[in-house]
C-alpha angles and dihedrals in degrees: 000000000000127000125225120323126183118198111193127204100001124160112239119172090344092306125108108234146165114237126201120199121193125180091346096309132100105246103168134026113176126176110235092231091055095055131295131259087247109140113143088221092054092049094047091051094045118106096201131020117190127187106214091188092212096311116148118261111207136175108267110271122251124216106208098196126034139133105224103187091046088051090053092048091048092053089055093051136071103281110223096183093098092051103100098178140036088252091056090048091052092049093050093050094043092049092050093049093057091070098036097094107177092336134091130278110215122189131176137196101047110173116187092204093058101026103037134235113331134197139138093282094058091047091048090053089054102042109017111205096354116121107242131175121187122192121216114240091250091058090231100103142035134203118212132197119233091259090053092048090054093046094054094041094239094153092061097039124097095201110138092224089076113092114215135191124234090278092054094252117140111254092206094255122119117188118204088343102134094119095047093045092049091052092053096045101035092227117217114238109263120240110248096190094088089051092052091049094048093050092047090053088059091052093254115152101164134041139184112213105211097186111136121234098004094183129196096291096053091042089055090054092051092044091052092049092050098044093046093047094243086122105035097175121106109254138216118186126207100177099067132095095236148296092313090073097054136044138183092323093069145002128232118235133185115330113263116237130174131230096188126165091201092058093040130261122251110166091183093056090043091052090053091051090049090053090053092051093045091049087059089056096254131119123224135238111207123200107222125157114156128057094258092047094051091047091049092048095049091044090054091047091051091049094048096040121251124261131204107268098029111146138200109211114215103342085192093169105030117171114221091231088072094058096088093054091048093050094045092048095042092236115171118220115212107207133192108214094179091068088076090060097042100038104019097103090055092047092054091054102042114019117100115254092242091053094043089063092059098034119133092343121201117149095038091052090053091048090051091052097248113151112236139181132175139243136168102229084218130215087032086061134009115291089222106118091194089063089051091049091050091048093048089059098041104027086208126155128219089272093048098256119139123239115197102346090188089065094061117123132188118266097248088058092050092047090053090060087066095045099060118107120271090238094044107035094165093048135093119309115257118249138209101251142135116287099026126111113270096249096147145162118203118199126201091226135047115274094251090058092048093049092048088064111006112212129158090220086083093062102109104173140359127200130188114196087345094306114122109234096169133078 
């Protein structure tokens, strides 16, 4: 636990204040015009005194939908996100293969719309007999080179994750095959410390890991990262069975379920599963992206009966006719505004006109009375919340085009989506006030300046329970 920290001249709710933190809790917050926290005794007993110079002091931001272990693995791989063309993709893979030796080349962020069609033959032409595995940007699929296919024994395996051509030969694609692939490779546990540092640099103090079916092995990795301080952020888990699986290092949230076209949609079976979870006193968080998935998810919720705290994860294509059911049932929609920036150009060229009108909704959900909060879905998109806030206000793509101008919101509204509690993402934004834990984000500019042009470069310091975790 931290000692005593005095933050001078910070902007809180448009007022310049001095803030005193003791044992990880805010104990005094005094407007400068009303008299300073200036006692000689206080200053002499204070471990750290910081002059905020008018920079905004905010509650630490919360990302309500991430995949931590996938983030860590992505950081350790060749990042293809900056490869804007097929030629850039080829160069990145070829360059990495030159230093691979007898080991693996791992790359993440493959996007068929930017990088071109991919299969084992294209990888073989680039790397020869090097074992390469490339993860699709969604995290749901992999593409393997022929050497990699041989190394993992895909030809002889009957696992359904292995895609085959008409002759029964593996194409190189694995769909939802993370578990099988990890068993064959013996994947080394990813280091979560770089993830914790990166999130802290954005001012993030709380995260919801939305990975489904975490299992004992993955839970052990997360537990170790939290208890050692490698991952300092407070943590809510969706992919666990219940409180019995976690302890003081994390909390369990709604149970993660999938509405997934690839796996097959059965609203009746989903409704039965929802009833089981609700009967145990726990809400659900349903992954649903496409139109048919969101309709199936909401249909199942209506059939089972909705519970306070139920969530719809993504709701990327969310028909307006579902709004009434969501409002009536108090279902929270967890949106990912940054997807418009990172995938918007693709959407404009490929998404059906009917779906484009209800794509990554924001303003219209608010107008309908639907509760929303925001997450990044990292590593599918950047974990930078300031990029998401900027995109929520502009709705601009990488190339500067606008997707759904009617869905724009103002930047304070978008910021508030990241300030709601982990266990109440649709609730009221947290505030800097006396008596609350010192989970804080200090900017080097006033809030109005930050929100006029959101940029993580302005995050000066981050504290969790009064302990500075950035810089």
